[in-house]
C-alpha positions, 0 to 999 in steps of 0.5 A: 513522526507515529507513535508506532507502527499500523498493522492490518491483514488485506485481502486485496492488493495490487501492485503494478510499476509505474510510472509507463517510462520507469525501467521494466520489471523482469519476469521473475519480479513479475512472479514473485509478486503476482505469486505472494501478492497480486493473485495470491487470495489469501490476506496479506500483513502490511505494515506502515512504519511512518516513511515505510510500508511492509507488504508481506516480503516487499518494502516499499519506500520513497511514498508519494501520492498518496491516497485514501479512500472509503468507495461508495457501499462497502466496508472497505478502505483502500489506500494508493501510493506510489513507491520504490521496492529495491530499484523499481517503481511500483503503484499500489492499491491496497484494500482493507475490509473491515466493520471498522474501516471509518477507523482504518480510514481515520488511522491512515490520514492521520499517518499521512498528514503527519508523516508526509504533510505536504502531498495533496 
């Protein structure tokens, strides 16, 4: 269990349906995701609270396949995961650009290791 929630404003987030054999998203869901997150150039609020991730108005549960990376030559950290929002399945990429990107990486890795110790 983590002591408090983790919050960041994120520059780039991409959410898409995954796995491919999961239920198809209707056009309204895709439009809402594109308008509020995928194609929205504004920073988005991301809140991690133990085993859920809230991105703007979308809450992701049943998290798995969580990866955290620091790309070469960039001052950023990327969180990638699979999860559910409502009855739909998604694959999510969250990019956090920051001068303290290594601290963000450490914070996210610590969360993952505490809450999902068996997820590799």
